[in-house]
C-alpha positions in Angstrom: -115.0 -40.3 38.6 -113.6 -40.6 35.1 -113.1 -37.6 32.9 -113.2 -37.9 29.2 -112.7 -35.5 26.4 -113.9 -35.5 22.8 -111.9 -34.0 19.9 -114.0 -32.8 17.1 -112.0 -32.4 13.9 -112.5 -29.8 11.2 -114.8 -32.0 9.3 -117.2 -32.1 12.4 -116.5 -35.9 13.0 -115.8 -37.2 16.5 -112.1 -38.0 16.7 -111.9 -39.5 20.1 -110.7 -42.9 19.0 -109.3 -41.8 15.6 -105.6 -42.7 15.4 -105.0 -40.0 12.7 -106.1 -37.2 15.1 -104.0 -38.6 17.9 -100.9 -38.4 15.7 -101.8 -34.9 14.4 -102.0 -36.4 10.9 -104.7 -35.5 8.4 -107.5 -38.1 8.3 -109.3 -39.0 5.2 -110.7 -35.7 3.8 -109.3 -33.8 6.8 -106.6 -31.1 6.7 -103.6 -30.8 9.0 -103.7 -27.7 11.1 -101.3 -24.9 10.0 -98.0 -24.8 11.9 -95.1 -22.5 11.7 -92.8 -25.4 10.6 -93.2 -24.7 6.9 -93.2 -20.9 7.2 -90.0 -18.9 6.5 -88.1 -17.3 9.3 -88.1 -13.5 9.5 -85.7 -11.2 11.4 -87.4 -8.3 13.2 -85.7 -4.9 13.6 -87.4 -2.2 15.8 -86.7 1.6 15.9 -87.7 2.8 19.4 -87.9 6.5 18.4 -87.1 8.8 15.5 -83.6 9.6 14.9 -82.3 6.2 16.3 -81.2 3.2 14.3 -83.3 0.0 13.9 -82.1 -2.7 16.4 -82.5 -6.4 16.0 -85.3 -7.5 18.3 -85.7 -11.2 17.4 -87.0 -13.7 14.9 -90.4 -15.1 14.1 -92.1 -17.4 11.6 -94.7 -16.1 9.3 -96.2 -17.1 5.9 -95.6 -13.7 4.3 -94.2 -10.2 4.9 -97.6 -8.6 5.8 -98.2 -11.2 8.5 -94.6 -11.0 9.7 -95.1 -7.2 10.3 -98.3 -7.9 12.1 -96.8 -10.6 14.3 -93.7 -8.4 14.9 -95.9 -5.6 16.1 -97.7 -7.9 18.5 -94.6 -9.5 19.9 -92.0 -6.7 19.9 -93.9 -3.5 20.4 -96.5 -4.3 23.0 -96.0 -1.1 25.2 -95.8 1.4 22.3 -92.0 1.3 22.4 -91.6 1.3 18.6 -92.1 3.8 15.9 -91.0 1.7 13.0 -90.6 -2.1 12.2 -88.5 -3.9 9.6 -89.0 -7.5 8.8 -86.5 -9.3 6.6 -86.4 -13.0 5.5 -83.5 -14.6 7.2 -82.4 -16.1 3.9 -82.1 -12.6 2.4 -79.5 -11.5 4.9 -75.8 -11.9 3.8 -73.2 -11.8 6.5 -69.4 -11.7 6.7 -67.4 -14.5 8.4 -66.2 -13.3 11.9 -63.1 -15.4 11.4 -62.1 -13.4 8.4 -62.4 -10.0 10.1 -58.7 -9.1 9.7 -59.0 -9.4 5.9 -62.4 -7.8 5.8 -61.8 -4.8 8.0 -58.1 -4.2 7.8 -56.9 -1.2 5.8 -55.4 -2.1 2.4 -51.6 -1.8 2.1 -50.5 1.7 1.3 -53.9 3.3 2.0 -53.4 4.4 5.6 -54.6 7.9 4.6 -58.1 6.5 4.9 -57.8 6.6 8.8 -57.8 9.9 10.8 -54.7 8.6 12.7 -52.6 9.0 9.5 -52.9 12.8 9.6 -50.8 15.0 11.9 -52.2 18.0 13.7 -51.1 21.1 11.8 -49.4 23.9 13.7 -50.9 26.6 11.4 -54.5 25.4 11.8 -56.2 26.5 15.0 -59.1 24.8 16.7 -58.2 21.3 15.4 
């Protein structure tokens, strides 16, 4: 017993022996099906309940912000665990270099007063 399948393209033509359809290339007059390859990458942040911070949940591809929010809702809040979603294009996020953390987060020279450890407990002030 031989099984065969027939692929019908968007133009309604039988594409069983069509080399273009086998390579997922557009045929003459046909269109290539949409894929996420050309869509921008979006980062998804979910807030699980009021009063908490948004937490990075993952990434997804979408053509625009509205579709990114819809897809994020479907992917990351399936069981009503979210109250708020943020989606941000990955290209719009600016980060610091982890190798430069000393320069980035070290207190500037002579400005130790910015840290609580600089101040001594005063004897005259109670409940401190």
